[in-house]
MIFI-781795 format. One line per 10 residues: their letters; for each residue x, y, z of N, C-alpha, C. Coordinates in pm, whole numbers, plus 32768, in hexadecimal, padded with zeros to 4 digits. Example, Ala and Ser with C-alpha at 12.3 -4.5 7.8 and 13.67 -1.06 7.14 Angstrom:
as) 8527:7DC7:830C:84CE:7E3E:830C:8528:7EB6:830C | 8505:7F1F:82C4:8557:7F96:82CA:850A:8003:8313
This chain:
meiwlpligg) 191E:CB25:C89F:1987:CB69:C8EC:1A0A:CB1B:C8EB | 1A00:CA95:C8E7:1A79:CA43:C8E4:1AC9:CA58:C864 | 1A86:CA83:C7F9:1ACB:CA9F:C77A:1B0A:CB2A:C77E | 1AC3:CB8C:C7B4:1AF2:CC16:C7AF:1B65:CC33:C80E | 1B6B:CBEE:C87F:1BD9:CC05:C8DF:1C62:CBEA:C8A1 | 1C77:CB75:C85E:1CF9:CB5F:C81D:1D18:CBC8:C7B3 | 1CB1:CBF4:C769:1CC7:CC59:C701:1CF9:CCDC:C73E | 1CB7:CD0A:C7A7:1CDD:CD89:C7E5:1D64:CD7C:C82C | 1D75:CD0E:C878:1DF4:CCFA:C8BE:1E68:CCED:C85E | 1E54:CCA5:C7EF:1EBD:CC95:C78C:1EE6:CD1A:C74F
fvllvlggdl) 1E83:CD70:C733:1EA2:CDF3:C6F8:1EF5:CE48:C758 | 1ED0:CE49:C7D8:1F1A:CE97:C83B:1FAB:CE68:C846 | 1FBF:CDE2:C84A:2046:CDAC:C854:2097:CDCD:C7D7 | 2057:CDCC:C763:209D:CDED:C6E7:20CF:CE7D:C6E8 | 207D:CED9:C717:20A6:CF66:C71A:211C:CF7A:C779 | 2110:CF43:C7F3:217C:CF51:C854:21FC:CF0C:C823 | 21ED:CE92:C7F0:2262:CE48:C7C1:22A4:CE88:C749 | 2255:CEBF:C6EE:228D:CF00:C678:22E2:CF78:C69C | 22B5:CFC6:C6FD:2301:D03A:C72A:2386:D010:C767 | 2383:CFAA:C7BE:23FE:CF79:C7FC:245D:CF3F:C794
lvrgavrvae) 2427:CEF6:C734:247A:CEB7:C6CD:24C5:CF1E:C67B | 2481:CF87:C652:24C2:CFEF:C603:252D:D037:C655 | 250C:D059:C6D3:256E:D09C:C728:25ED:D048:C738 | 25DB:CFC8:C759:264F:CF71:C76C:269D:CF5A:C6ED | 2656:CF49:C67D:2698:CF2D:C5FE:26EC:CFA4:C5D0 | 26BA:D01D:C5E4:2707:D095:C5BD:2787:D09D:C60F | 277E:D07F:C690:27F6:D083:C6E5:285B:D01A:C6B9 | 282B:CFA1:C69A:2886:CF37:C66B:28CA:CF61:C5EA | 287D:CF9C:C58E:28B7:CFC9:C50F:2927:D02E:C527 | 290F:D08C:C581:2975:D0F2:C59D:29F3:D0B4:C5D8
klgvsplvig) 29E3:D056:C634:2A57:D01B:C678:2AA4:CFBB:C61E | 2A60:CF78:C5C3:2AA4:CF1A:C569:2AE2:CF63:C4F2 | 2ABD:CFE0:C4DE:2AF4:D02B:C46E:2AB4:D006:C3EA | 2A39:CFD2:C3ED:29F2:CFB4:C371:2979:D00F:C368 | 2943:D01B:C2F1:28D3:D076:C2DC:2852:D03D:C314 | 27F0:D093:C334:276C:D061:C35B:272E:D007:C2F0 | 2756:D01D:C271:2720:CFCA:C205:2742:CF37:C219 | 27C1:CF19:C235:27E9:CE8D:C241:27AF:CE4F:C2C0 | 279D:CE9F:C32A:2759:CE6C:C3A1:26C7:CE50:C381 | 268A:CEA6:C330:2601:CE8D:C304:25F6:CE10:C2B1
ltlvgfgtsm) 265C:CDF8:C25D:265B:CD81:C207:266F:CD01:C257 | 26B9:CD09:C2C5:26DD:CC8E:C30D:2692:CC83:C392 | 26C1:CCC9:C3F9:2688:CCBB:C47F:25F3:CCDC:C481 | 25CD:CD50:C449:2541:CD79:C44F:24EE:CD2E:C3E7 | 251E:CD29:C36B:24D1:CCE9:C301:24B6:CC56:C31D | 251D:CC0D:C346:250C:CB7F:C35F:24C9:CB66:C3E5 | 24E6:CBBC:C446:24A8:CBAB:C4C9:2412:CBBC:C4C4 | 23E3:CC22:C47A:2353:CC38:C473:230D:CBCF:C41E | 2358:CB7B:C3D7:231B:CB0F:C389:230B:CA8E:C3D9 | 2331:CA8F:C459:2323:CA17:C4AB:2293:C9E5:C4B4
pelvtsvqaa) 222E:CA3E:C4C0:21A5:CA0A:C4C1:2181:C9BE:C442 | 21B0:C9EF:C3CD:2197:C9A8:C350:21D8:C91E:C351 | 2253:C918:C386:229A:C898:C38B:224D:C833:C3E0 | 2229:C859:C459:21E3:C7FE:C4B3:215D:C7D5:C476 | 2113:C836:C441:208E:C819:C40B:2095:C7BD:C391 | 20F0:C7D9:C334:20F7:C78A:C2B9:2124:C6FB:C2D5 | 2189:C6EA:C32A:21BA:C663:C349:214E:C613:C393 | 210C:C653:C3F3:20A1:C60D:C43B:2030:C5E7:C3DD | 200C:C641:C382:1FA0:C624:C324:1FC6:C5B3:C2C5 | 2043:C5B4:C294:2070:C54B:C238:2071:C4C3:C27D
lsgapgiayg) 20A3:C4BF:C2F7:20A7:C441:C343:201B:C410:C364 | 1FBA:C46C:C36A:1F30:C447:C389:1EE2:C423:C30C | 1F26:C422:C298:1EE2:C400:C21B:1E8C:C470:C1E5 | 1EB5:C4EE:C1FA:1E6B:C561:C1C9:1EC5:C5B8:C171 | 1EE7:C586:C0F7:1F42:C5D3:C0A1:1F08:C658:C075 | 1E84:C663:C072:1E47:C6E2:C04C:1E6C:C751:C0AD | 1E6A:C732:C12F:1E93:C795:C193:1F29:C7A8:C190 | 1F75:C73A:C180:2007:C742:C183:203D:C79C:C114 | 2019:C77D:C097:204E:C7CB:C027:1FFE:C84B:C00F | 1F7E:C849:C034:1F30:C8C4:C02C:1F67:C92D:C089
nivgsnianl) 1F97:C902:C0FE:1FD2:C95D:C15E:2051:C99D:C125 | 20A6:C94D:C0E3:2123:C981:C0AA:2107:C9E7:C03C | 20B5:C9BE:BFDA:209A:CA16:BF68:2046:CA8F:BF92 | 1FE0:CA76:BFE4:1F8C:CAE4:C012:1FD8:CB49:C066 | 2036:CB19:C0B8:2087:CB74:C109:20DF:CBCB:C0B1 | 2119:CB91:C048:216D:CBDF:BFEE:211D:CC4C:BFA8 | 20A4:CC2A:BF7D:204F:CC8D:BF3C:2029:CCFC:BF9E | 2005:CCD4:C019:1FE2:CD38:C080:2059:CD90:C0A2 | 20D0:CD54:C0AA:2149:CDA3:C0C8:215D:CE12:C062 | 2151:CDEF:BFE2:216F:CE4D:BF77:2103:CEB7:BF64
llilgasali) 2086:CE8D:BF66:201A:CEEA:BF47:1FE0:CF2E:BFC3 | 1FC4:CEE1:C029:1F86:CF19:C0A2:1FED:CF60:C0FB | 2058:CF18:C11F:20B4:CF4C:C184:210F:CFB9:C14C | 214A:CF9F:C0D8:219F:D006:C09C:214D:D080:C076 | 20D2:D069:C048:207A:D0D9:C028:205A:D12E:C0A2 | 2039:D0EB:C112:201A:D134:C18D:2094:D180:C1C1 | 2109:D141:C1B8:2184:D182:C1E6:21A5:D1FC:C192 | 2192:D1F2:C10F:21AF:D262:C0B6:214E:D2D5:C0CB | 20D4:D2B7:C0F6:2075:D323:C113:20A3:D375:C18A | 20E6:D335:C1EB:2117:D37B:C261:218F:D3D1:C23E
tpiavqsaal) 21EF:D395:C1F7:2264:D3E1:C1C9:2298:D39F:C14A | 22BB:D3ED:C0E4:22F0:D3B2:C069:2368:D357:C086 | 236E:D2E5:C043:23D6:D281:C05B:2449:D298:BFFA | 24B9:D2CA:C02E:2530:D2DC:BFDB:2576:D255:BFCB | 25AB:D23B:BF54:25E8:D1B9:BF35:2672:D1D0:BEF9 | 26D6:D188:BF2D:275C:D18F:BEF3:2760:D13F:BE72 | 27A2:D175:BE0C:27A5:D132:BD8A:27E9:D0AA:BD8F | 2857:D0A1:BDDB:289F:D021:BDE5:2848:CFB7:BE28 | 2802:CFDF:BE93:27AB:CF81:BED9:2737:CF59:BE80 | 2704:CFB7:BE33:2692:CF98:BDDB:26BA:CF34:BD70
rrdggvmvav) 2731:CF46:BD36:275F:CEE7:BCCF:2773:CE5C:BD09 | 27B2:CE54:BD7D:27CE:CDD1:BDBA:2751:CD93:BDF6 | 2715:CDD8:BE56:26A8:CD9C:BEA4:2625:CD98:BE57 | 2607:CE03:BE0D:258F:CE01:BDBB:2597:CD96:BD50 | 260D:CD89:BD13:261F:CD21:BCAD:2610:CC95:BCE5 | 2648:CC7F:BD5D:263B:CBFC:BD9D:25A9:CBDF:BDBD | 2561:CC42:BDEF:24D4:CC2D:BE12:2482:CC03:BD97 | 2495:CC49:BD28:244B:CC26:BCAE:2475:CB9B:BC7C | 24F7:CB7F:BC80:2529:CAFF:BC4D:24F1:CA89:BC9C | 24F1:CA92:BD21:24C1:CA20:BD70:242B:CA0E:BD60
avifaalglv) 23E1:CA7C:BD4B:2351:CA71:BD34:2335:CA27:BCB2 | 2381:CA48:BC49:2371:CA05:BBC7:2399:C973:BBD0 | 2408:C956:BC13:2437:C8CB:BC21:23D1:C877:BC6F | 239D:C8AE:BCDD:2338:C867:BD2C:22BD:C847:BCD8 | 228D:C8AA:BC8D:2217:C895:BC3A:2230:C82E:BBCD | 22A6:C834:BB8D:22C7:C7D8:BB21:22D5:C749:BB54 | 231B:C737:BBC4:232C:C6B1:BBFB:22A7:C676:BC26 | 2250:C6C9:BC60:21CD:C698:BC8B:2179:C667:BC18 | 218C:C69F:BBA1:213F:C675:BB2C:216B:C5EC:BAF7 | 21EB:C5CD:BB01:221F:C556:BABE:2239:C4E0:BB1B
mplgvavgaa) 223E:C4F8:BB9E:2262:C489:BBF7:2235:C4A5:BC86 | 2227:C43A:BCD7:220E:C450:BD65:2289:C48D:BDA7 | 2275:C4D8:BE11:22E6:C510:BE5A:2312:C4AA:BEC2 | 237F:C462:BEA1:23AF:C3F6:BEF6:242D:C41B:BF42 | 2470:C3B5:BF74:24E6:C3C8:BFC9:2556:C40F:BF7D | 256C:C3EA:BF00:25D9:C427:BEB2:25C1:C4BD:BEA0 | 2545:C4E2:BE7F:2523:C570:BE6E:2532:C5B9:BEF3 | 2501:C57C:BF5E:250C:C5BB:BFE2:259B:C5D3:C00A | 25F2:C571:BFF2:2680:C57F:C014:26C1:C5EC:BFBF | 269F:C5F0:BF3E:26D8:C657:BEE6:26AD:C6E3:BF12
ftvaltayiw) 2630:C6F0:BF3A:25FE:C773:BF68:2648:C7A1:BFE5 | 265C:C748:C045:269E:C770:C0C3:2731:C792:C0AB | 2773:C749:C053:27FF:C768:C032:2807:C7F1:BFED | 27AB:C80A:BF91:27A8:C88A:BF4B:2791:C8FD:BFAD | 273A:C8E9:C00F:2720:C951:C073:279D:C96F:C0C4 | 27E3:C907:C0EE:285E:C919:C13B:28C5:C969:C0EB | 28D4:C948:C06B:2933:C98E:C015:290B:CA21:C005 | 288B:CA3A:BFF6:285B:CAC4:BFE5:287A:CB18:C061 | 285D:CAE0:C0D8:2876:CB29:C154:290B:CB4A:C161 | 295F:CAEA:C144:29F0:CAFD:C151:2A20:CB6B:C0F3
iafrqesrga) 29F4:CB66:C076:2A1E:CBC9:C012:29ED:CC54:C039 | 296C:CC60:C060:2934:CCE2:C082:297B:CD1E:C0FB | 2990:CCCD:C161:29D1:CD00:C1DB:2A60:CD29:C1BF | 2AA7:CCDA:C170:2B33:CCFA:C152:2B3D:CD7B:C102 | 2AE8:CD8B:C09C:2AED:CE03:C049:2ACA:CE7F:C09A | 2A60:CE77:C0EB:2A36:CEEA:C13A:2A9C:CF0D:C1A5 | 2AD7:CEA5:C1E4:2B3B:CEBF:C24C:2BB6:CF02:C212 | 2BE2:CED2:C19D:2C58:CF0D:C15D:2C3E:CF9E:C138 | 2BC5:CFB9:C105:2BA5:D041:C0DC:2B97:D0A2:C14F | 2B7C:D06C:C1C8:2B66:D0C3:C23C:2BE6:D0DF:C28B
vhekaaatqa) 2C54:D09C:C26A:2CCF:D0AB:C2B9:2CFE:D13C:C2BD | 2D04:D17C:C248:2D36:D206:C242:2CD7:D266:C287 | 2C54:D24D:C277:2BF2:D2A3:C2B8:2BFF:D29A:C34F | 2C14:D221:C380:2C20:D20E:C411:2C9D:D253:C446 | 2D0C:D24A:C3FC:2D88:D289:C428:2D77:D321:C42D | 2D35:D358:C3C7:2D1F:D3E9:C3C4:2CC5:D415:C437 | 2C5D:D3C4:C450:2C01:D3E6:C4BD:2C47:D3E0:C544 | 2CA2:D380:C554:2CEB:D372:C5D2:2D43:D3EC:C5EC | 2D83:D41F:C581:2DD9:D493:C58F:2D88:D511:C5AD | 2D0B:D511:C581:2CB8:D589:C591:2C6B:D58D:C614
vdpalgpdhg) 2C78:D526:C668:2C2E:D520:C6E6:2C5A:D592:C742 | 2BFA:D5D0:C77F:2C17:D63C:C7DE:2C56:D601:C85B | 2CCF:D62F:C883:2D10:D5F7:C8FA:2CBA:D602:C977 | 2C61:D662:C97A:2C0D:D674:C9F0:2BAD:D600:CA05 | 2B98:D5B1:C998:2B3C:D540:C9A3:2B7B:D4CC:C9EB | 2C01:D4CC:C9F7:2C44:D460:CA3F:2C5A:D3E8:C9E5 | 2CA6:D384:CA17:2CC4:D30E:C9C9:2C4B:D2B6:C9B5 | 2C50:D267:C949:2BE3:D20B:C929:2BE7:D196:C98A | 2B76:D16C:C9BA:2B6F:D0FE:CA19:2B5D:D07B:C9CF | 2BB1:D019:C9F0:2BAC:CF9A:C9AA:2B2A:CF50:C9BC
gsilvgllta) 2AE1:CF6E:CA29:2A65:CF28:CA42:29F3:CF58:C9ED | 2A06:CFC4:C9A1:2999:CFFE:C953:2962:CF9C:C8ED | 29BA:CF4F:C8AC:298A:CEF0:C848:2938:CE82:C88A | 295D:CE5B:C904:2910:CDF6:C94C:2886:CE2B:C96F | 2881:CEA9:C99A:2800:CEE7:C9B8:27A9:CEEB:C93B | 27E7:CF0F:C8C9:279D:CF11:C84C:2767:CE89:C826 | 27BB:CE22:C833:2790:CD9A:C813:271E:CD6C:C86E | 272E:CD85:C8EF:26C5:CD5C:C94E:2642:CDA5:C932 | 264D:CE25:C912:25D4:CE71:C8F1:2591:CE3A:C875 | 25E3:CE1C:C80D:25AC:CDE6:C791:256E:CD5D:C7A7
vaglglvvlg) 25B1:CD08:C7F4:257C:CC82:C80E:24FA:CC89:C85E | 24F6:CCE1:C8C1:247B:CCF2:C90E:2409:CD21:C8B6 | 2428:CD82:C85E:23C2:CDB1:C801:2395:CD44:C7A2 | 23F4:CCF4:C771:23D2:CC88:C716:2379:CC21:C75B | 2397:CC03:C7DA:2345:CBA4:C824:22B5:CBD3:C830 | 22A3:CC56:C850:221C:CC8D:C858:21D7:CC8B:C7D1 | 2223:CCA8:C766:21EC:CCA9:C6E0:21BC:CC1D:C6B7 | 220E:CBB7:C6D2:21E9:CB2E:C6AD:216E:CB01:C6FB | 216B:CB1E:C77E:20F8:CAF7:C7CF:207A:CB42:C7A3 | 208A:CBC3:C787:2017:CC0F:C757:1FE4:CBDC:C6D2
gyllvdgatt) 2040:CBB9:C677:2017:CB82:C5F6:1FCE:CAFE:C605 | 1FFD:CAAA:C661:1FBB:CA29:C679:1F2C:CA3C:C6AB | 1F1A:CA96:C70C:1E95:CAAF:C743:1E38:CAE8:C6D8 | 1E6F:CB43:C687:1E1D:CB82:C61F:1DF1:CB1B:C5B7 | 1E4D:CAC6:C58B:1E2C:CA60:C527:1DC6:C9FC:C55E | 1DDC:C9D4:C5DB:1D81:C973:C618:1CF2:C9A9:C61D | 1CE3:CA24:C64A:1C5D:CA5F:C651:1C20:CA74:C5C9 | 1C72:CAA5:C56A:1C3F:CAC2:C4E4:1C17:CA43:C49A | 1C66:C9D9:C4A9:1C47:C95A:C466:1BC7:C91E:C49D | 1BB7:C924:C521:1B3C:C8F2:C55F:1AC3:C93F:C52C
larafgvset) 1AD2:C9C3:C520:1A65:CA17:C4F0:1A41:C9F6:C45F | 1AA9:C9E3:C409:1A90:C9C6:C37C:1A4C:C93E:C36B | 1A79:C8DB:C3B6:1A3F:C856:C3AA:19AE:C854:C3D9 | 1990:C8AB:C438:1905:C8B4:C468:18A9:C8E3:C3F8 | 18E1:C92B:C395:1892:C95A:C325:189D:C8FD:C2AB | 18E0:C88B:C2BC:18E7:C827:C252:1940:C84B:C1DC | 19AC:C895:C1F4:1A08:C8BC:C187:1A6A:C84A:C16F | 1A93:C833:C0F1:1AE9:C7C2:C0CD:1B75:C7D0:C107 | 1BB9:C75D:C110:1C40:C757:C149:1CA3:C7AF:C0FE | 1CA3:C7A6:C079:1D03:C7F4:C02A:1CE9:C889:C036
iigltivaig) 1C6A:C8B2:C036:1C48:C940:C046:1C76:C971:C0CF | 1C62:C91E:C136:1C90:C943:C1BC:1D28:C957:C1BC | 1D70:C8FB:C17A:1E02:C906:C174:1E31:C983:C12C | 1DED:C9A3:C0BE:1E17:CA14:C06B:1DF1:CA9C:C0A8 | 1D8E:CA9F:C0FB:1D5D:CB1F:C12E:1D6C:CB2A:C1C6 | 1D16:CAE8:C211:1D15:CAF8:C2A3:1D9B:CAD2:C2E0 | 1DCB:CA58:C2C0:1E49:CA2B:C2FA:1EBE:CA7D:C2C4 | 1EBD:CA99:C242:1F2B:CAE6:C205:1F35:CB72:C240 | 1EC3:CBB5:C24D:1EC5:CC3B:C287:1EEA:CC34:C31B | 1EB3:CBD1:C360:1ED1:CBC2:C3EE:1F64:CBAA:C40A
tsmpelvtsv) 1FA1:CB4E:C3BE:202F:CB32:C3D4:2087:CBA1:C39D | 204E:CBF9:C34A:209A:CC6C:C317:208C:CCE6:C371 | 203B:CCDC:C3D9:202C:CD4D:C434:20B0:CD79:C473 | 210C:CD1B:C496:218F:CD49:C4C7:21D7:CDA2:C462 | 21D5:CD7A:C3E1:2213:CDCE:C37A:21CD:CE55:C371 | 2148:CE53:C379:20FC:CECF:C36F:2121:CF2E:C3E1 | 2119:CEFB:C45C:2136:CF50:C4D0:21C7:CF7F:C4CE | 2224:CF22:C4B0:22B2:CF46:C4B1:22D3:CFAC:C444 | 229C:CF99:C3CC:22B8:CFF6:C35E:2279:D07E:C379 | 21FF:D080:C3AF:21BE:D0FF:C3CF:220B:D148:C43D
maairkqadm) 2236:D0FD:C4A4:2286:D13B:C50E:230A:D170:C4D7 | 2347:D125:C47B:23C4:D153:C43E:23AC:D1D2:C3ED | 233A:D1D7:C3A6:2319:D24F:C358:2302:D2C6:C3B3 | 22B8:D2AF:C422:229F:D31B:C481:2321:D350:C4BB | 2380:D2F6:C4D3:2402:D31D:C50D:2466:D348:C4A0 | 2434:D35D:C427:2487:D38C:C3B8:24F7:D32A:C395 | 24DE:D2A9:C3A8:253D:D240:C381:2508:D1FC:C303 | 24FF:D24B:C295:24C2:D219:C21B:250E:D1A2:C1E1 | 2594:D1A4:C1EE:25E5:D134:C1BE:25BD:D0B2:C203 | 25A4:D0BB:C286:257E:D043:C2CF:24F4:D014:C2A5
afgniigsni) 2498:D071:C28B:2412:D04C:C25F:2418:D001:C1DA | 2468:D036:C17C:2475:CFF5:C0F9:24BC:CF6E:C106 | 2529:CF6D:C153:2573:CEF0:C166:2521:CE86:C1AA | 24CB:CEAD:C208:2474:CE4F:C24D:2418:CE07:C1EC | 23DC:CE53:C190:237F:CE18:C12F:23C8:CDBD:C0CD | 2434:CDEF:C091:247D:CD9F:C02F:24B9:CD22:C071 | 24F5:CD34:C0E6:252F:CCC2:C12D:24C6:CC5C:C152 | 2452:CC89:C17F:23E7:CC2D:C1A4:23B6:CBDC:C12C | 23A8:CC1E:C0B9:2379:CBD7:C042:23DC:CB6D:C014 | 245D:CB8F:C017:24C3:CB2D:BFF1:24C3:CAB9:C054
ynilgiggvt) 24BB:CAD9:C0D4:24BB:CA72:C13B:243E:CA1B:C133 | 23CA:CA58:C115:234F:CA0B:C10C:2359:C99C:C0A5 | 2394:C9BA:C032:239D:C954:BFC8:2410:C8F4:BFE0 | 2488:C92A:BFF3:24FD:C8D2:C002:2500:C88D:C08A | 24E5:C8D8:C0F4:24EC:C89F:C179:2471:C84E:C19F | 23FD:C890:C19D:2382:C84B:C1C6:2358:C7E5:C15F | 235F:C80C:C0DE:233F:C7AB:C075:239E:C735:C078 | 241F:C751:C090:2481:C6E5:C096:2469:C686:C10B | 2452:C6BE:C182:243A:C66A:C1F8:23B7:C61E:C1EB | 2351:C65D:C1B3:22D0:C61A:C19D:22E0:C5A4:C13E
alaapgrvpa) 232D:C5B8:C0D3:2343:C54B:C074:2394:C4DA:C0B3 | 23F2:C4FC:C10A:2441:C496:C14F:23EB:C447:C1B2 | 2394:C48E:C1FA:2344:C44E:C263:22CE:C400:C22B | 2291:C434:C1C2:2219:C3F3:C18A:2216:C409:C0F3 | 2264:C3BA:C0A7:2267:C3C9:C015:21DB:C3BD:BFD9 | 21BF:C40C:BF74:213B:C406:BF34:212D:C472:BECA | 20BD:C471:BE87:20A2:C4D1:BE1C:2064:C552:BE52 | 2081:C5BF:BE0E:2040:C63D:BE2A:1FB3:C634:BDF0 | 1F4B:C65A:BE3B:1EC2:C652:BE09:1EB0:C699:BD83 | 1E5E:C65D:BD2C:1E4D:C68F:BCA3:1E19:C71D:BC9F
eilsfdnlvm) 1DBE:C742:BCFB:1D86:C7C9:BCF7:1DF0:C833:BD14 | 1E53:C810:BD66:1EC1:C86D:BD82:1F1A:C87B:BD06 | 1F35:C80A:BCC5:1F8A:C80C:BC4E:1F4D:C85E:BBDD | 1ECA:C856:BBCE:1E88:C894:BB5B:1E6A:C929:BB6E | 1E6B:C959:BBEA:1E47:C9E6:BBFF:1EA5:CA2F:BC5F | 1EB1:C9FD:BCD9:1EF6:CA48:BD42:1F8B:CA54:BD29 | 1FCB:C9EB:BCF4:2059:C9F6:BCD1:2071:CA63:BC6A | 2015:CA70:BC0B:2022:CAD8:BBA5:2014:CB63:BBE3 | 1FB8:CB70:BC43:1FA8:CBF1:BC88:2027:CC12:BCD7 | 2061:CBAD:BD18:20DC:CBC2:BD64:214D:CBF3:BD09
iaaslavvgl) 215D:CBB6:BC95:21C6:CBE0:BC37:21AB:CC6E:BC05 | 212D:CC88:BBE1:2109:CD0D:BBB0:2121:CD78:BC1A | 20FE:CD5A:BC98:2113:CDBA:BD04:21A9:CDD1:BD1B | 21F9:CD67:BD12:228A:CD75:BD22:22C4:CDD0:BCB7 | 229B:CDB9:BC3B:22CB:CE0C:BBCC:229C:CE9D:BBDC | 221F:CEAE:BC0A:21E9:CF35:BC1A:2237:CF83:BC83 | 2255:CF43:BCF4:229F:CF88:BD5F:232C:CFAC:BD31 | 2370:CF4E:BCEF:23F6:CF6A:BCBD:23F1:CFDC:BC56 | 238B:CFDA:BC00:237D:D043:BB9B:2363:D0CB:BBDA | 2309:D0D0:BC3D:22EB:D14F:BC80:2365:D183:BCCC
awtglrisrr) 23AC:D128:BD0F:2423:D151:BD5B:2490:D184:BCFE | 2496:D14F:BC85:2500:D176:BC28:24ED:D204:BBF4 | 2470:D233:BBED:2454:D2BB:BBBD:2470:D31E:BC2D | 24E4:D35A:BC2B:2509:D3BA:BC92:2540:D37C:BD10 | 2554:D2F8:BD10:2589:D2AF:BD84:253A:D2CD:BE03 | 24B7:D2D0:BDF4:2460:D2E4:BE67:23D3:D2B4:BE45 | 2389:D294:BEAD:22FA:D276:BE9E:22AF:D2E6:BEE3 | 226A:D336:BE96:2228:D3AE:BEC9:21A3:D38B:BF0D | 2168:D3EE:BF4D:20E6:D3D9:BF8C:207B:D3B5:BF25 | 2080:D3F6:BEB1:201F:D3D7:BE49:202F:D347:BE19
egavlllgyg) 20AB:D31C:BE09:20C3:D292:BDDF:209B:D22F:BE4D | 20AD:D258:BECB:207E:D204:BF39:1FE7:D1F1:BF34 | 1F9F:D25E:BF11:1F0D:D254:BF05:1EE6:D1F6:BE94 | 1F32:D1F9:BE27:1F17:D19E:BDB7:1F2A:D10C:BDE2 | 1F93:D0F3:BE30:1FAB:D06A:BE60:1F38:D03C:BEB8 | 1F06:D093:BF10:1E97:D06F:BF67:1E19:D053:BF16 | 1DFF:D0A2:BEB0:1D8C:D089:BE5A:1D9A:D003:BE12 | 1E16:CFE3:BDEC:1E2F:CF62:BDAC:1E0F:CEEE:BE08 | 1E30:CEFF:BE88:1E10:CE93:BEE6:1D79:CE85:BEFB | 1D34:CEF6:BEFF:1CA2:CEF2:BF08:1C65:CEA9:BE92
aylwalwp) 1C99:CEC3:BE1A:1C68:CE80:BDA2:1C83:CDEA:BDA8 | 1CF8:CDC4:BDDB:1D1A:CD36:BDE9:1CBA:CCEF:BE47 | 1C9E:CD2C:BEBA:1C40:CCEF:BF19:1BB4:CCE3:BEDC | 1B8C:CD49:BE92:1B08:CD48:BE52:1AFF:CCD5:BDEE | 1B6A:CCBF:BDA1:1B6A:CC53:BD3F:1B6F:CBCA:BD80 | 1BAC:CBC2:BDF5:1BC6:CB41:BE36:1B53:CB14:BE8E | 1B1B:CB71:BEDA:1AB9:CB4A:BF40:1A36:CB1D:BF02 | 19FD:CAAF:BF31:1980:CA7C:BEF6:190A:CAD9:BF12
């Protein structure tokens, strides 16, 4: 019972927090004049990756690189195959071509760079610093491009507002931020409880550290992305669902991988280098390829992604 209570409590907090996070993030996007996509890439995408950050850094400092890097790579695979697949089953995910070229390309590039560097050298302070600088540059470029593109849309929308609705209240953006932060707090706490219970359960069955990192911990820390993306899909915010996944994957490698390398330099485990990194790259290419055909991920393609994740777990689990 001590194991199941955190699992159930964590799931409940994730559902409640995910709903609040999406509601607040959409309001912030509207008030800042940026698209839900860029909010998904930044506030939502990076915010829902906080459980991965805490888990990977703690694992690396504790001398458990299998959990640290398994969590990063496993979360990226789960984001692309499990979460995006589930979201597309609820509602087809429409993708903007400009965002796909920029963000999809960055996601594939950082996955390849991470895999290549892990093969030839330990991930040390220099690599960690380079990753964090690259992440900062990416966020700045994405936000600037999306903000500039939304200026005209915001002006047109302002002119089209029905006078009967009254003037816009300046406190609305604060309400949106507080709602999003409250949702994020519930999501992070729920993810922590879920991971704690799941890891205890897996260890009770004698599963290896790296397998736990790639599966139980990776899926557990990806639950915020799952709940948030599914809630975004239910609320017809497909751009936010897609941006959440792509942003989380970029942040997982550049942000979490960078901070992990800074805090505890070391090598990526050989089993991850030889198999899971390749699956991550293949999944990244597959999602970009599917999104490029018709600039959407259909329900059928979502089902294919889910089947791919099932096959990955089957190949991985002892």
